[in-house]
Each structure stands twice: as C-alpha cells, then as structure tokens.
C-alpha positions in Angstrom: 11.2 -11.0 -5.8 12.5 -7.7 -4.7 12.3 -6.3 -1.1 10.3 -3.2 -0.7 10.8 -0.7 2.2 8.0 1.3 3.8 8.4 4.5 5.8 6.3 7.2 7.3 4.3 5.3 9.9 3.9 6.5 13.5 1.4 7.7 16.1 -1.3 10.2 15.2 -4.4 11.5 16.8 -7.8 10.8 15.4 -8.6 13.1 12.4 -4.9 13.5 11.8 -2.9 12.7 8.7 0.1 10.6 7.7 1.9 9.9 4.4 3.4 6.5 3.9 6.2 5.9 1.3 7.4 2.7 -0.3 10.5 2.1 -2.5 12.6 -0.8 -3.6 15.3 -1.7 -1.2 18.4 -2.7 -3.2 18.1 -3.6 -6.9 15.6 -1.9 -9.2 12.8 -3.8 -11.0 9.7 -3.1 -13.0 6.2 -3.4 -11.6 2.8 -3.4 -13.3 1.0 -2.3 -10.2 1.6 -1.4 -6.6 -0.6 -1.5 -3.6 -1.1 -1.1 0.1 -2.4 -3.7 2.5 -2.8 -3.5 6.3 -3.0 -6.0 9.2 -4.5 -5.2 12.6 -3.7 -7.4 15.6 -5.6 -10.7 15.4 -6.9 -10.0 11.9 -6.1 -11.0 8.4 -4.1 -8.8 6.1 -6.5 -6.8 4.1 -6.4 -4.7 0.9 -6.3 -0.9 1.2 -5.5 0.7 -2.1 -3.8 0.0 -5.4 -2.5 1.8 -8.5 -1.9 0.2 -12.0 0.8 2.1 -13.7 -0.1 1.6 -17.4 -3.6 3.0 -17.0 -3.3 5.1 -13.9 -6.3 3.4 -12.4 -6.6 3.6 -8.7 -8.9 1.5 -6.5 -9.7 1.7 -2.8 -11.3 -0.4 -0.2 -14.7 1.2 0.8 -13.4 1.8 4.4 -10.8 4.3 3.2 -12.4 5.8 0.1 -12.4 9.5 0.3 -9.9 9.6 3.1 -6.8 7.9 1.6 -5.0 8.6 -1.7 -2.5 6.4 -3.5 0.0 7.9 -5.9 3.5 7.1 -7.1 6.3 7.2 -9.6 6.2 4.2 -12.0 9.8 4.9 -13.2 11.1 4.5 -9.7 8.6 1.9 -8.5 7.8 4.2 -5.6 4.3 4.5 -4.2 2.8 6.7 -1.5 -0.3 6.6 0.6 -1.7 9.9 1.9 -4.0 9.1 4.8 -6.3 11.8 6.0 -9.1 11.9 8.6 -7.5 8.9 10.4 -9.6 6.8 12.7 -8.7 4.5 15.5 -9.8 1.6 13.4 -7.1 2.5 10.8 -4.5 1.3 13.4 -2.5 -1.5 11.8 0.8 -2.5 10.3 0.7 -1.2 6.7 2.5 -3.2 4.0 3.5 -2.1 0.6 3.2 -4.6 -2.3 4.4 -4.7 -5.9 3.2 -6.9 -8.8 6.0 -7.7 -11.2 6.8 -10.2 -13.9 5.9 -13.8 -12.8 3.1 -12.7 -10.5 0.0 -15.0 -10.3 -3.0 -14.2 -12.3 -4.0 -12.6 -15.6 -3.8 -8.9 -16.3 -6.6 -6.9 -14.8 -7.6 -3.2 -14.4 -6.6 -3.4 -10.7 -5.4 -5.9 -8.2 -6.8 -6.4 -4.7 -5.7 -9.9 -3.7 -2.6 -10.7 -1.7 -1.7 -13.5 -4.1 -1.6 -11.1 -7.0 1.5 -9.4 -5.6 4.9 -11.0 -5.5 7.0 -8.3 -3.8 6.4 -7.2 -0.3 7.8 -4.9 2.4 8.3 -5.6 6.1 5.5 -3.2 7.1 5.3 0.1 9.0 3.1 0.6 12.1 0.4 3.2 12.1 -1.3 3.9 15.4 -4.3 6.3 15.6 -5.0 7.2 19.2 -5.6 10.2 21.4 
C-alpha cells in the first residue's frame, strides 16, 4: 500500500467552502479509483464521494450530492473534493482513499465501501462552525 496525504482542511463558517486535496506521499503508484470518506466523533467512517478513472464516473452520498464535487488527475493519482454550502453536520475528519492493484472485490462502476480501498491517508480535519 501507498500512503496518501490530504490537505486543505480547516475551520469554515456555515455556507462556506473548502477544497481538499489528496496526493501520494512518497513513491508513485496506479489507482483504478479514488474516494473520500469522513468520520465524525463517535461515528463510523462513512463514504462521501468517489471517482473511477477509466470511465470518469463519479458517485456521491446523498447527504453531499449537489454541494460537493470530486475531481482529479489520474496520471498523478491526485484527487480533490470541492465542498460548497458547508453545514455543521459536515464536521469530521476527511480521509482520502485509493483503490489499486490487489484491492478486495471485483471491478465495478464505482466503489463506496471502505474495504474496496487499500490505500489511505491520515485524514484532515474539517470544522464547520460559526
């Protein structure tokens, strides 16, 4: 597995925006898909958004659809998450994830389960508060 590194988190007021970035830390590798998950205090880590490089398909959790946009550069295995109209309930540690060779499960159009990713970042804190 390869370590990923997130950046761009911080404190923002409700209805504000933030852009998260994620890139490999160290050696390069190839991914089939990349995604974002988040974990609020006392809660399980949950899926937020994903992009599959070969098809360009993106998929979002209903709670962020229309507010968040995932994009990236497959050649650099870099992924971004543009977050608009942020709400207090979006407060969480946001984790970047990559699905590379050897990951569990068969090829699909998109991947929303934690076990479908075999590369993870350490997370970046996003706090939405006035």
